All heavy atoms as TSV, in Angstrom:
chain	resi	resn	atom	element	x	y	z
A	1	MET	N	N	-39.496	4.226	144.098
A	1	MET	CA	C	-40.041	4.140	145.441
A	1	MET	C	C	-39.138	3.204	146.224
A	1	MET	O	O	-38.735	2.139	145.748
A	1	MET	CB	C	-41.475	3.589	145.343
A	1	MET	CG	C	-42.093	3.520	146.682
A	1	MET	SD	S	-43.853	3.152	146.821
A	1	MET	CE	C	-44.427	2.597	145.305
A	2	PRO	N	N	-38.810	3.547	147.480
A	2	PRO	CA	C	-37.954	2.685	148.283
A	2	PRO	C	C	-38.649	1.404	148.666
A	2	PRO	O	O	-39.902	1.316	148.704
A	2	PRO	CB	C	-37.652	3.529	149.536
A	2	PRO	CG	C	-38.750	4.497	149.573
A	2	PRO	CD	C	-39.183	4.766	148.179
A	3	ARG	N	N	-37.863	0.392	148.952
A	3	ARG	CA	C	-38.388	-0.902	149.364
A	3	ARG	C	C	-39.107	-0.752	150.735
A	3	ARG	O	O	-38.652	-0.038	151.576
A	3	ARG	CB	C	-37.303	-1.945	149.506
A	3	ARG	CG	C	-36.727	-2.341	148.169
A	3	ARG	CD	C	-35.589	-3.371	148.302
A	3	ARG	NE	N	-35.779	-4.346	149.357
A	3	ARG	CZ	C	-36.488	-5.489	149.216
A	3	ARG	NH1	N	-37.026	-5.785	148.075
A	3	ARG	NH2	N	-36.601	-6.312	150.225
A	4	PRO	N	N	-40.219	-1.471	150.946
A	4	PRO	CA	C	-40.879	-1.396	152.229
A	4	PRO	C	C	-40.016	-2.003	153.329
A	4	PRO	O	O	-39.246	-2.948	153.091
A	4	PRO	CB	C	-42.150	-2.233	152.043
A	4	PRO	CG	C	-42.121	-2.810	150.697
A	4	PRO	CD	C	-40.892	-2.298	149.981
A	5	SER	N	N	-40.094	-1.461	154.511
A	5	SER	CA	C	-39.362	-1.987	155.660
A	5	SER	C	C	-40.089	-1.639	156.940
A	5	SER	O	O	-40.994	-0.806	156.949
A	5	SER	CB	C	-37.948	-1.423	155.699
A	5	SER	OG	O	-38.011	-0.024	155.888
A	6	GLY	N	N	-39.749	-2.299	158.022
A	6	GLY	CA	C	-40.312	-2.031	159.309
A	6	GLY	C	C	-41.553	-2.834	159.645
A	6	GLY	O	O	-42.172	-2.624	160.693
A	7	PHE	N	N	-41.888	-3.815	158.800
A	7	PHE	CA	C	-43.072	-4.635	159.045
A	7	PHE	C	C	-42.693	-5.888	159.851
A	7	PHE	O	O	-41.669	-6.527	159.589
A	7	PHE	CB	C	-43.727	-5.048	157.738
A	7	PHE	CG	C	-44.447	-3.944	157.039
A	7	PHE	CD1	C	-43.811	-3.270	156.009
A	7	PHE	CD2	C	-45.726	-3.626	157.363
A	7	PHE	CE1	C	-44.460	-2.245	155.354
A	7	PHE	CE2	C	-46.392	-2.609	156.695
A	7	PHE	CZ	C	-45.761	-1.916	155.703
A	8	LEU	N	N	-43.583	-6.288	160.755
A	8	LEU	CA	C	-43.454	-7.536	161.465
A	8	LEU	C	C	-44.828	-8.139	161.582
A	8	LEU	O	O	-45.828	-7.440	161.560
A	8	LEU	CB	C	-42.909	-7.288	162.885
A	8	LEU	CG	C	-41.478	-6.765	163.034
A	8	LEU	CD1	C	-41.206	-6.432	164.495
A	8	LEU	CD2	C	-40.510	-7.798	162.550
A	9	TYR	N	N	-44.888	-9.479	161.692
A	9	TYR	CA	C	-46.174	-10.089	161.930
A	9	TYR	C	C	-46.049	-11.064	163.072
A	9	TYR	O	O	-44.980	-11.583	163.350
A	9	TYR	CB	C	-46.745	-10.764	160.671
A	9	TYR	CG	C	-46.064	-12.032	160.240
A	9	TYR	CD1	C	-46.528	-13.297	160.684
A	9	TYR	CD2	C	-44.980	-12.017	159.379
A	9	TYR	CE1	C	-45.921	-14.455	160.252
A	9	TYR	CE2	C	-44.376	-13.163	158.940
A	9	TYR	CZ	C	-44.845	-14.370	159.394
A	9	TYR	OH	O	-44.220	-15.547	158.997
A	10	GLU	N	N	-47.149	-11.285	163.761
A	10	GLU	CA	C	-47.165	-12.142	164.925
A	10	GLU	C	C	-48.373	-13.044	164.839
A	10	GLU	O	O	-49.508	-12.574	164.641
A	10	GLU	CB	C	-47.236	-11.297	166.189
A	10	GLU	CG	C	-47.221	-12.059	167.471
A	10	GLU	CD	C	-47.255	-11.161	168.699
A	10	GLU	OE1	O	-47.043	-9.958	168.569
A	10	GLU	OE2	O	-47.571	-11.674	169.761
A	11	GLN	N	N	-48.140	-14.345	164.980
A	11	GLN	CA	C	-49.249	-15.332	164.942
A	11	GLN	C	C	-49.756	-15.499	166.350
A	11	GLN	O	O	-48.982	-15.569	167.310
A	11	GLN	CB	C	-48.772	-16.663	164.409
A	11	GLN	CG	C	-48.594	-16.690	162.927
A	11	GLN	CD	C	-48.231	-18.073	162.466
A	11	GLN	OE1	O	-47.057	-18.395	162.423
A	11	GLN	NE2	N	-49.207	-18.860	162.122
A	12	HIS	N	N	-51.079	-15.593	166.532
A	12	HIS	CA	C	-51.676	-15.807	167.823
A	12	HIS	C	C	-52.308	-17.189	167.886
A	12	HIS	O	O	-52.536	-17.812	166.858
A	12	HIS	CB	C	-52.739	-14.742	168.071
A	12	HIS	CG	C	-52.199	-13.334	168.009
A	12	HIS	ND1	N	-51.448	-12.776	169.018
A	12	HIS	CD2	C	-52.244	-12.407	167.030
A	12	HIS	CE1	C	-51.092	-11.565	168.684
A	12	HIS	NE2	N	-51.534	-11.289	167.477
A	13	GLY	N	N	-52.596	-17.615	169.082
A	13	GLY	CA	C	-53.174	-18.965	169.316
A	13	GLY	C	C	-54.515	-19.166	168.657
A	13	GLY	O	O	-54.898	-20.294	168.367
A	14	ASP	N	N	-55.285	-18.115	168.416
A	14	ASP	CA	C	-56.596	-18.266	167.805
A	14	ASP	C	C	-56.526	-18.202	166.288
A	14	ASP	O	O	-57.520	-17.920	165.631
A	14	ASP	CB	C	-57.549	-17.179	168.346
A	14	ASP	CG	C	-57.091	-15.765	168.022
A	14	ASP	OD1	O	-55.967	-15.591	167.541
A	14	ASP	OD2	O	-57.873	-14.822	168.272
A	15	ALA	N	N	-55.386	-18.449	165.723
A	15	ALA	CA	C	-55.136	-18.494	164.270
A	15	ALA	C	C	-55.275	-17.122	163.621
A	15	ALA	O	O	-55.518	-17.027	162.409
A	15	ALA	CB	C	-56.047	-19.495	163.581
A	16	SER	N	N	-55.149	-16.060	164.385
A	16	SER	CA	C	-55.137	-14.722	163.797
A	16	SER	C	C	-53.704	-14.216	163.692
A	16	SER	O	O	-52.815	-14.715	164.390
A	16	SER	CB	C	-55.996	-13.759	164.643
A	16	SER	OG	O	-55.399	-13.557	165.894
A	17	ILE	N	N	-53.503	-13.239	162.868
A	17	ILE	CA	C	-52.176	-12.661	162.632
A	17	ILE	C	C	-52.320	-11.142	162.752
A	17	ILE	O	O	-53.206	-10.531	162.182
A	17	ILE	CB	C	-51.658	-13.011	161.228
A	17	ILE	CG1	C	-51.471	-14.518	161.131
A	17	ILE	CG2	C	-50.382	-12.277	160.926
A	17	ILE	CD1	C	-51.134	-15.000	159.740
A	18	THR	N	N	-51.407	-10.552	163.537
A	18	THR	CA	C	-51.368	-9.113	163.664
A	18	THR	C	C	-50.134	-8.612	162.930
A	18	THR	O	O	-49.017	-9.100	163.195
A	18	THR	CB	C	-51.293	-8.677	165.117
A	18	THR	OG1	O	-52.441	-9.195	165.801
A	18	THR	CG2	C	-51.293	-7.174	165.256
A	19	ILE	N	N	-50.291	-7.656	162.025
A	19	ILE	CA	C	-49.192	-7.069	161.312
A	19	ILE	C	C	-48.942	-5.695	161.886
A	19	ILE	O	O	-49.881	-4.906	162.074
A	19	ILE	CB	C	-49.506	-6.925	159.809
A	19	ILE	CG1	C	-49.850	-8.305	159.197
A	19	ILE	CG2	C	-48.334	-6.292	159.065
A	19	ILE	CD1	C	-50.359	-8.242	157.773
A	20	THR	N	N	-47.669	-5.408	162.199
A	20	THR	CA	C	-47.320	-4.090	162.740
A	20	THR	C	C	-46.293	-3.422	161.802
A	20	THR	O	O	-45.555	-4.088	161.086
A	20	THR	CB	C	-46.697	-4.180	164.122
A	20	THR	OG1	O	-45.507	-5.003	164.091
A	20	THR	CG2	C	-47.658	-4.778	165.141
A	21	HIS	N	N	-46.302	-2.115	161.839
A	21	HIS	CA	C	-45.369	-1.340	161.052
A	21	HIS	C	C	-44.709	-0.355	162.025
A	21	HIS	O	O	-45.345	0.530	162.562
A	21	HIS	CB	C	-46.041	-0.600	159.903
A	21	HIS	CG	C	-45.145	0.108	158.995
A	21	HIS	ND1	N	-45.149	1.465	158.842
A	21	HIS	CD2	C	-44.167	-0.350	158.195
A	21	HIS	CE1	C	-44.229	1.827	157.971
A	21	HIS	NE2	N	-43.610	0.726	157.567
A	22	HIS	N	N	-43.399	-0.547	162.241
A	22	HIS	CA	C	-42.644	0.270	163.220
A	22	HIS	C	C	-43.306	0.279	164.573
A	22	HIS	O	O	-43.441	1.308	165.219
A	22	HIS	CB	C	-42.421	1.675	162.683
A	22	HIS	CG	C	-41.574	1.767	161.467
A	22	HIS	ND1	N	-40.229	1.429	161.469
A	22	HIS	CD2	C	-41.895	2.097	160.208
A	22	HIS	CE1	C	-39.732	1.572	160.252
A	22	HIS	NE2	N	-40.733	1.986	159.453
A	23	GLY	N	N	-43.804	-0.905	164.974
A	23	GLY	CA	C	-44.407	-1.049	166.297
A	23	GLY	C	C	-45.868	-0.677	166.429
A	23	GLY	O	O	-46.479	-0.897	167.446
A	24	ARG	N	N	-46.448	-0.136	165.394
A	24	ARG	CA	C	-47.871	0.257	165.432
A	24	ARG	C	C	-48.685	-0.746	164.662
A	24	ARG	O	O	-48.311	-1.181	163.574
A	24	ARG	CB	C	-48.056	1.630	164.815
A	24	ARG	CG	C	-47.408	2.718	165.622
A	24	ARG	CD	C	-47.707	4.039	164.998
A	24	ARG	NE	N	-47.102	5.096	165.797
A	24	ARG	CZ	C	-47.343	6.358	165.641
A	24	ARG	NH1	N	-48.159	6.769	164.678
A	24	ARG	NH2	N	-46.781	7.252	166.417
A	25	PRO	N	N	-49.873	-1.138	165.179
A	25	PRO	CA	C	-50.724	-2.086	164.471
A	25	PRO	C	C	-51.107	-1.564	163.096
A	25	PRO	O	O	-51.540	-0.430	162.959
A	25	PRO	CB	C	-51.943	-2.217	165.364
A	25	PRO	CG	C	-51.547	-1.657	166.687
A	25	PRO	CD	C	-50.433	-0.699	166.443
A	26	ALA	N	N	-50.932	-2.433	162.082
A	26	ALA	CA	C	-51.305	-2.028	160.726
A	26	ALA	C	C	-52.433	-2.883	160.166
A	26	ALA	O	O	-53.057	-2.513	159.185
A	26	ALA	CB	C	-50.087	-2.141	159.803
A	27	GLY	N	N	-52.681	-4.030	160.781
A	27	GLY	CA	C	-53.762	-4.868	160.319
A	27	GLY	C	C	-53.843	-6.169	161.073
A	27	GLY	O	O	-52.849	-6.633	161.675
A	28	THR	N	N	-55.034	-6.777	161.073
A	28	THR	CA	C	-55.258	-8.083	161.678
A	28	THR	C	C	-55.936	-8.972	160.656
A	28	THR	O	O	-56.888	-8.538	160.032
A	28	THR	CB	C	-56.129	-7.950	162.941
A	28	THR	OG1	O	-55.505	-7.049	163.857
A	28	THR	CG2	C	-56.336	-9.289	163.617
A	29	LEU	N	N	-55.431	-10.190	160.540
A	29	LEU	CA	C	-55.990	-11.147	159.573
A	29	LEU	C	C	-56.480	-12.364	160.338
A	29	LEU	O	O	-55.808	-12.812	161.266
A	29	LEU	CB	C	-54.914	-11.579	158.567
A	29	LEU	CG	C	-54.275	-10.427	157.777
A	29	LEU	CD1	C	-53.109	-10.998	156.947
A	29	LEU	CD2	C	-55.258	-9.784	156.890
A	30	ARG	N	N	-57.598	-12.926	159.923
A	30	ARG	CA	C	-58.187	-14.066	160.587
A	30	ARG	C	C	-58.652	-15.072	159.528
A	30	ARG	O	O	-58.939	-14.713	158.390
A	30	ARG	CB	C	-59.371	-13.679	161.449
A	30	ARG	CG	C	-59.022	-12.806	162.622
A	30	ARG	CD	C	-60.268	-12.413	163.411
A	30	ARG	NE	N	-59.915	-11.559	164.539
A	30	ARG	CZ	C	-59.811	-10.236	164.475
A	30	ARG	NH1	N	-60.083	-9.626	163.365
A	30	ARG	NH2	N	-59.494	-9.564	165.544
A	31	GLY	N	N	-58.733	-16.322	159.928
A	31	GLY	CA	C	-59.311	-17.351	159.078
A	31	GLY	C	C	-58.545	-17.625	157.790
A	31	GLY	O	O	-57.325	-17.724	157.778
A	32	GLY	N	N	-59.295	-17.695	156.704
A	32	GLY	CA	C	-58.729	-17.992	155.378
A	32	GLY	C	C	-57.743	-16.950	154.904
A	32	GLY	O	O	-56.741	-17.278	154.257
A	33	ARG	N	N	-58.021	-15.708	155.228
A	33	ARG	CA	C	-57.106	-14.623	154.837
A	33	ARG	C	C	-55.751	-14.808	155.507
A	33	ARG	O	O	-54.710	-14.574	154.899
A	33	ARG	CB	C	-57.667	-13.273	155.165
A	33	ARG	CG	C	-58.869	-12.906	154.258
A	33	ARG	CD	C	-59.242	-11.504	154.453
A	33	ARG	NE	N	-58.052	-10.677	154.254
A	33	ARG	CZ	C	-58.055	-9.448	153.808
A	33	ARG	NH1	N	-59.167	-8.890	153.526
A	33	ARG	NH2	N	-56.950	-8.781	153.661
A	34	ALA	N	N	-55.754	-15.211	156.766
A	34	ALA	CA	C	-54.485	-15.446	157.501
A	34	ALA	C	C	-53.693	-16.583	156.862
A	34	ALA	O	O	-52.461	-16.480	156.714
A	34	ALA	CB	C	-54.780	-15.717	158.965
A	35	GLU	N	N	-54.386	-17.620	156.459
A	35	GLU	CA	C	-53.719	-18.740	155.791
A	35	GLU	C	C	-53.111	-18.313	154.474
A	35	GLU	O	O	-51.978	-18.702	154.171
A	35	GLU	CB	C	-54.705	-19.885	155.598
A	35	GLU	CG	C	-55.167	-20.530	156.881
A	35	GLU	CD	C	-56.265	-21.541	156.659
A	35	GLU	OE1	O	-56.530	-21.941	155.473
A	35	GLU	OE2	O	-56.868	-21.957	157.623
A	36	LYS	N	N	-53.852	-17.566	153.667
A	36	LYS	CA	C	-53.324	-17.095	152.387
A	36	LYS	C	C	-52.113	-16.172	152.602
A	36	LYS	O	O	-51.143	-16.256	151.874
A	36	LYS	CB	C	-54.391	-16.329	151.619
A	36	LYS	CG	C	-55.483	-17.189	151.054
A	36	LYS	CD	C	-56.489	-16.375	150.292
A	36	LYS	CE	C	-57.640	-17.223	149.819
A	36	LYS	NZ	N	-58.671	-16.440	149.153
A	37	PHE	N	N	-52.201	-15.316	153.603
A	37	PHE	CA	C	-51.121	-14.420	153.946
A	37	PHE	C	C	-49.848	-15.194	154.300
A	37	PHE	O	O	-48.760	-14.909	153.775
A	37	PHE	CB	C	-51.499	-13.494	155.107
A	37	PHE	CG	C	-50.364	-12.707	155.675
A	37	PHE	CD1	C	-49.912	-11.580	155.012
A	37	PHE	CD2	C	-49.757	-13.100	156.822
A	37	PHE	CE1	C	-48.856	-10.866	155.514
A	37	PHE	CE2	C	-48.685	-12.361	157.362
A	37	PHE	CZ	C	-48.228	-11.235	156.696
A	38	LEU	N	N	-49.967	-16.206	155.155
A	38	LEU	CA	C	-48.792	-16.994	155.560
A	38	LEU	C	C	-48.150	-17.703	154.370
A	38	LEU	O	O	-46.916	-17.748	154.248
A	38	LEU	CB	C	-49.159	-18.001	156.605
A	38	LEU	CG	C	-49.422	-17.434	158.003
A	38	LEU	CD1	C	-49.937	-18.543	158.940
A	38	LEU	CD2	C	-48.193	-16.792	158.545
A	39	ALA	N	N	-48.984	-18.248	153.492
A	39	ALA	CA	C	-48.463	-18.913	152.310
A	39	ALA	C	C	-47.715	-17.938	151.414
A	39	ALA	O	O	-46.638	-18.243	150.886
A	39	ALA	CB	C	-49.582	-19.569	151.521
A	40	GLU	N	N	-48.222	-16.742	151.268
A	40	GLU	CA	C	-47.589	-15.723	150.426
A	40	GLU	C	C	-46.310	-15.192	151.052
A	40	GLU	O	O	-45.301	-14.952	150.364
A	40	GLU	CB	C	-48.554	-14.574	150.178
A	40	GLU	CG	C	-48.185	-13.719	149.001
A	40	GLU	CD	C	-49.275	-12.750	148.618
A	40	GLU	OE1	O	-50.465	-13.055	148.775
A	40	GLU	OE2	O	-48.913	-11.650	148.161
A	41	VAL	N	N	-46.298	-15.015	152.365
A	41	VAL	CA	C	-45.086	-14.506	153.064
A	41	VAL	C	C	-43.956	-15.502	152.937
A	41	VAL	O	O	-42.796	-15.137	152.739
A	41	VAL	CB	C	-45.378	-14.239	154.571
A	41	VAL	CG1	C	-44.128	-14.123	155.386
A	41	VAL	CG2	C	-46.187	-12.968	154.684
A	42	GLU	N	N	-44.275	-16.787	153.060
A	42	GLU	CA	C	-43.235	-17.825	152.971
A	42	GLU	C	C	-42.656	-17.994	151.566
A	42	GLU	O	O	-41.532	-18.409	151.410
A	42	GLU	CB	C	-43.811	-19.172	153.442
A	42	GLU	CG	C	-44.114	-19.147	154.959
A	42	GLU	CD	C	-44.829	-20.408	155.400
A	42	GLU	OE1	O	-45.134	-21.287	154.509
A	42	GLU	OE2	O	-45.171	-20.468	156.575
A	43	SER	N	N	-43.420	-17.609	150.540
A	43	SER	CA	C	-42.966	-17.809	149.179
A	43	SER	C	C	-42.377	-16.556	148.528
A	43	SER	O	O	-41.845	-16.661	147.421
A	43	SER	CB	C	-44.092	-18.308	148.304
A	43	SER	OG	O	-45.099	-17.286	148.163
A	44	GLY	N	N	-42.439	-15.408	149.200
A	44	GLY	CA	C	-41.916	-14.206	148.577
A	44	GLY	C	C	-41.247	-13.273	149.546
A	44	GLY	O	O	-40.859	-13.681	150.653
A	45	ASP	N	N	-41.062	-12.039	149.135
A	45	ASP	CA	C	-40.463	-11.006	149.944
A	45	ASP	C	C	-41.432	-10.612	151.049
A	45	ASP	O	O	-42.476	-9.978	150.788
A	45	ASP	CB	C	-40.092	-9.795	149.109
A	45	ASP	CG	C	-39.465	-8.679	149.880
A	45	ASP	OD1	O	-39.018	-8.878	150.991
A	45	ASP	OD2	O	-39.446	-7.537	149.339
A	46	ALA	N	N	-41.118	-10.973	152.304
A	46	ALA	CA	C	-42.030	-10.758	153.419
A	46	ALA	C	C	-42.421	-9.281	153.601
A	46	ALA	O	O	-43.568	-8.972	153.855
A	46	ALA	CB	C	-41.458	-11.334	154.690
A	47	GLN	N	N	-41.452	-8.378	153.472
A	47	GLN	CA	C	-41.736	-6.946	153.683
A	47	GLN	C	C	-42.745	-6.454	152.632
A	47	GLN	O	O	-43.644	-5.736	152.920
A	47	GLN	CB	C	-40.460	-6.141	153.643
A	47	GLN	CG	C	-39.556	-6.375	154.840
A	47	GLN	CD	C	-40.177	-5.907	156.144
A	47	GLN	OE1	O	-40.599	-4.772	156.252
A	47	GLN	NE2	N	-40.228	-6.809	157.109
A	48	LEU	N	N	-42.508	-6.818	151.387
A	48	LEU	CA	C	-43.395	-6.379	150.312
A	48	LEU	C	C	-44.786	-6.956	150.462
A	48	LEU	O	O	-45.804	-6.272	150.263
A	48	LEU	CB	C	-42.799	-6.752	148.944
A	48	LEU	CG	C	-43.586	-6.310	147.729
A	48	LEU	CD1	C	-43.714	-4.813	147.697
A	48	LEU	CD2	C	-42.908	-6.832	146.476
A	49	VAL	N	N	-44.840	-8.220	150.852
A	49	VAL	CA	C	-46.180	-8.859	151.026
A	49	VAL	C	C	-46.921	-8.189	152.175
A	49	VAL	O	O	-48.119	-7.865	152.036
A	49	VAL	CB	C	-45.954	-10.379	151.383
A	49	VAL	CG1	C	-47.282	-10.992	151.802
A	49	VAL	CG2	C	-45.406	-11.106	150.169
A	50	MET	N	N	-46.270	-7.902	153.282
A	50	MET	CA	C	-46.952	-7.245	154.396
A	50	MET	C	C	-47.389	-5.837	154.029
A	50	MET	O	O	-48.450	-5.370	154.405
A	50	MET	CB	C	-46.061	-7.246	155.636
A	50	MET	CG	C	-45.965	-8.601	156.289
A	50	MET	SD	S	-45.022	-8.597	157.840
A	50	MET	CE	C	-43.382	-8.798	157.197
A	51	ALA	N	N	-46.564	-5.137	153.245
A	51	ALA	CA	C	-46.938	-3.790	152.805
A	51	ALA	C	C	-48.181	-3.832	151.926
A	51	ALA	O	O	-49.073	-3.010	152.046
A	51	ALA	CB	C	-45.766	-3.137	152.084
A	52	ARG	N	N	-48.218	-4.805	151.022
A	52	ARG	CA	C	-49.391	-4.943	150.142
A	52	ARG	C	C	-50.655	-5.309	150.895
A	52	ARG	O	O	-51.697	-4.759	150.684
A	52	ARG	CB	C	-49.152	-6.011	149.068
A	52	ARG	CG	C	-48.531	-5.488	147.823
A	52	ARG	CD	C	-48.536	-6.461	146.666
A	52	ARG	NE	N	-48.127	-7.832	146.982
A	52	ARG	CZ	C	-48.972	-8.852	147.123
A	52	ARG	NH1	N	-50.244	-8.709	146.944
A	52	ARG	NH2	N	-48.501	-10.036	147.399
A	53	TRP	N	N	-50.548	-6.237	151.848
A	53	TRP	CA	C	-51.703	-6.689	152.602
A	53	TRP	C	C	-52.254	-5.595	153.513
A	53	TRP	O	O	-53.434	-5.577	153.835
A	53	TRP	CB	C	-51.400	-7.941	153.398
A	53	TRP	CG	C	-51.496	-9.176	152.551
A	53	TRP	CD1	C	-50.617	-9.632	151.619
A	53	TRP	CD2	C	-52.549	-10.124	152.574
A	53	TRP	NE1	N	-51.045	-10.785	151.038
A	53	TRP	CE2	C	-52.248	-11.126	151.606
A	53	TRP	CE3	C	-53.737	-10.243	153.285
A	53	TRP	CZ2	C	-53.083	-12.199	151.365
A	53	TRP	CZ3	C	-54.543	-11.315	153.034
A	53	TRP	CH2	C	-54.225	-12.295	152.101
A	54	THR	N	N	-51.412	-4.700	153.984
A	54	THR	CA	C	-51.899	-3.633	154.862
A	54	THR	C	C	-52.261	-2.387	154.088
A	54	THR	O	O	-52.865	-1.473	154.641
A	54	THR	CB	C	-50.834	-3.261	155.912
A	54	THR	OG1	O	-49.658	-2.817	155.247
A	54	THR	CG2	C	-50.514	-4.438	156.824
A	55	GLY	N	N	-51.876	-2.285	152.821
A	55	GLY	CA	C	-52.147	-1.095	152.043
A	55	GLY	C	C	-51.143	0.001	152.274
A	55	GLY	O	O	-51.305	1.117	151.763
A	56	ALA	N	N	-50.076	-0.258	153.032
A	56	ALA	CA	C	-49.093	0.752	153.392
A	56	ALA	C	C	-48.032	0.957	152.305
A	56	ALA	O	O	-47.173	1.775	152.486
A	56	ALA	CB	C	-48.434	0.397	154.733
A	57	TYR	N	N	-48.099	0.213	151.235
A	57	TYR	CA	C	-47.074	0.319	150.237
A	57	TYR	C	C	-47.156	1.605	149.440
A	57	TYR	O	O	-46.217	1.998	148.766
A	57	TYR	CB	C	-47.114	-0.893	149.268
A	57	TYR	CG	C	-48.319	-0.929	148.409
A	57	TYR	CD1	C	-48.259	-0.476	147.088
A	57	TYR	CD2	C	-49.521	-1.450	148.874
A	57	TYR	CE1	C	-49.371	-0.546	146.266
A	57	TYR	CE2	C	-50.629	-1.515	148.053
A	57	TYR	CZ	C	-50.539	-1.076	146.756
A	57	TYR	OH	O	-51.644	-1.134	145.963
A	58	LYS	N	N	-48.250	2.348	149.514
A	58	LYS	CA	C	-48.405	3.577	148.735
A	58	LYS	C	C	-47.969	4.807	149.526
A	58	LYS	O	O	-47.806	5.862	148.970
A	58	LYS	CB	C	-49.838	3.770	148.305
A	58	LYS	CG	C	-50.301	2.765	147.264
A	58	LYS	CD	C	-51.681	3.124	146.809
A	58	LYS	CE	C	-52.153	2.115	145.739
A	58	LYS	NZ	N	-53.521	2.410	145.358
A	59	HIS	N	N	-47.828	4.707	150.829
A	59	HIS	CA	C	-47.541	5.863	151.657
A	59	HIS	C	C	-46.233	6.522	151.248
A	59	HIS	O	O	-45.246	5.873	151.044
A	59	HIS	CB	C	-47.492	5.466	153.144
A	59	HIS	CG	C	-48.863	5.113	153.652
A	59	HIS	ND1	N	-49.738	6.040	154.133
A	59	HIS	CD2	C	-49.486	3.920	153.717
A	59	HIS	CE1	C	-50.847	5.442	154.494
A	59	HIS	NE2	N	-50.715	4.162	154.252
A	60	GLY	N	N	-46.283	7.799	151.162
A	60	GLY	CA	C	-45.075	8.573	150.853
A	60	GLY	C	C	-45.135	9.189	149.462
A	60	GLY	O	O	-44.544	10.236	149.212
A	61	ASN	N	N	-45.860	8.579	148.520
A	61	ASN	CA	C	-45.873	9.160	147.174
A	61	ASN	C	C	-47.110	10.003	146.928
A	61	ASN	O	O	-47.209	10.639	145.903
A	61	ASN	CB	C	-45.764	8.071	146.117
A	61	ASN	CG	C	-46.931	7.129	146.108
A	61	ASN	OD1	O	-47.776	7.183	146.988
A	61	ASN	ND2	N	-46.973	6.249	145.122
A	62	GLU	N	N	-48.056	10.062	147.871
A	62	GLU	CA	C	-49.270	10.842	147.637
A	62	GLU	C	C	-48.946	12.343	147.565
A	62	GLU	O	O	-49.487	13.071	146.770
A	62	GLU	CB	C	-50.292	10.596	148.737
A	62	GLU	CG	C	-50.890	9.204	148.699
A	62	GLU	CD	C	-50.124	8.222	149.549
A	62	GLU	OE1	O	-49.020	8.559	150.034
A	62	GLU	OE2	O	-50.615	7.103	149.730
A	63	ARG	N	N	-48.055	12.788	148.457
A	63	ARG	CA	C	-47.731	14.226	148.491
A	63	ARG	C	C	-47.058	14.627	147.189
A	63	ARG	O	O	-47.338	15.663	146.616
A	63	ARG	CB	C	-46.826	14.508	149.695
A	63	ARG	CG	C	-46.525	16.008	149.814
A	63	ARG	CD	C	-45.740	16.294	151.060
A	63	ARG	NE	N	-46.492	15.872	152.251
A	63	ARG	CZ	C	-45.953	15.276	153.291
A	63	ARG	NH1	N	-44.683	15.073	153.372
A	63	ARG	NH2	N	-46.727	14.905	154.326
A	64	THR	N	N	-46.152	13.775	146.684
A	64	THR	CA	C	-45.479	14.050	145.432
A	64	THR	C	C	-46.471	14.165	144.281
A	64	THR	O	O	-46.410	15.063	143.475
A	64	THR	CB	C	-44.446	12.989	145.137
A	64	THR	OG1	O	-43.566	12.889	146.238
A	64	THR	CG2	C	-43.650	13.328	143.889
A	65	ALA	N	N	-47.418	13.213	144.252
A	65	ALA	CA	C	-48.412	13.233	143.162
A	65	ALA	C	C	-49.334	14.440	143.273
A	65	ALA	O	O	-49.718	15.012	142.269
A	65	ALA	CB	C	-49.229	11.950	143.254
A	66	ARG	N	N	-49.676	14.842	144.473
A	66	ARG	CA	C	-50.576	15.997	144.653
A	66	ARG	C	C	-49.926	17.247	144.151
A	66	ARG	O	O	-50.596	18.143	143.643
A	66	ARG	CB	C	-50.956	16.114	146.136
A	66	ARG	CG	C	-51.910	17.243	146.400
A	66	ARG	CD	C	-52.355	17.283	147.869
A	66	ARG	NE	N	-51.221	17.382	148.772
A	66	ARG	CZ	C	-51.030	16.650	149.847
A	66	ARG	NH1	N	-51.896	15.728	150.171
A	66	ARG	NH2	N	-49.987	16.832	150.614
A	67	ASN	N	N	-48.613	17.347	144.269
A	67	ASN	CA	C	-47.900	18.567	143.883
A	67	ASN	C	C	-47.464	18.554	142.424
A	67	ASN	O	O	-46.874	19.523	141.946
A	67	ASN	CB	C	-46.655	18.793	144.801
A	67	ASN	CG	C	-47.047	19.081	146.195
A	67	ASN	OD1	O	-48.134	19.626	146.443
A	67	ASN	ND2	N	-46.220	18.721	147.134
A	68	HIS	N	N	-47.774	17.506	141.709
A	68	HIS	CA	C	-47.366	17.432	140.300
A	68	HIS	C	C	-48.173	18.473	139.493
A	68	HIS	O	O	-49.360	18.675	139.767
A	68	HIS	CB	C	-47.629	16.033	139.754
A	68	HIS	CG	C	-47.007	15.795	138.457
A	68	HIS	ND1	N	-47.597	16.148	137.270
A	68	HIS	CD2	C	-45.783	15.248	138.116
A	68	HIS	CE1	C	-46.797	15.807	136.260
A	68	HIS	NE2	N	-45.715	15.279	136.739
A	69	PRO	N	N	-47.574	19.125	138.510
A	69	PRO	CA	C	-48.269	20.179	137.739
A	69	PRO	C	C	-49.598	19.732	137.116
A	69	PRO	O	O	-50.519	20.521	137.045
A	69	PRO	CB	C	-47.246	20.555	136.670
A	69	PRO	CG	C	-45.938	20.194	137.246
A	69	PRO	CD	C	-46.175	18.989	138.138
A	70	ARG	N	N	-49.686	18.473	136.703
A	70	ARG	CA	C	-50.958	18.064	136.033
A	70	ARG	C	C	-52.097	17.922	137.040
A	70	ARG	O	O	-53.262	17.898	136.658
A	70	ARG	CB	C	-50.747	16.731	135.314
A	70	ARG	CG	C	-50.666	15.567	136.216
A	70	ARG	CD	C	-50.727	14.242	135.434
A	70	ARG	NE	N	-50.459	13.169	136.372
A	70	ARG	CZ	C	-49.309	12.516	136.477
A	70	ARG	NH1	N	-48.344	12.816	135.628
A	70	ARG	NH2	N	-49.130	11.564	137.348
A	71	ASN	N	N	-51.804	17.879	138.331
A	71	ASN	CA	C	-52.824	17.753	139.365
A	71	ASN	C	C	-53.193	19.055	140.046
A	71	ASN	O	O	-53.932	19.088	140.983
A	71	ASN	CB	C	-52.363	16.724	140.431
A	71	ASN	CG	C	-52.251	15.340	139.857
A	71	ASN	OD1	O	-52.996	14.966	138.947
A	71	ASN	ND2	N	-51.311	14.580	140.381
A	72	ARG	N	N	-52.680	20.149	139.507
A	72	ARG	CA	C	-52.982	21.434	140.106
A	72	ARG	C	C	-54.155	22.116	139.445
A	72	ARG	O	O	-54.551	21.920	138.409
A	72	ARG	CB	C	-51.761	22.354	140.022
A	72	ARG	CG	C	-50.688	21.858	140.941
A	72	ARG	CD	C	-49.526	22.820	140.935
A	72	ARG	NE	N	-48.497	22.210	141.734
A	72	ARG	CZ	C	-47.336	22.755	141.927
A	72	ARG	NH1	N	-47.042	23.898	141.359
A	72	ARG	NH2	N	-46.438	22.181	142.672
């Protein structure tokens, strides 16, 4: 599976974080979740962390799995 890319995050004054993927909103985090997210982004691969937190890391392989002979 290719590495995740195209994610950006933006911190807002109300301590919320908006994550976008190729310019489209992918998720909003507030409170304790936002704090955990920031700690994780700073300590690891930011693109992978954002993909995991938004759930977008699986996109692209569903079609391949659906067409596999064992799933027919």
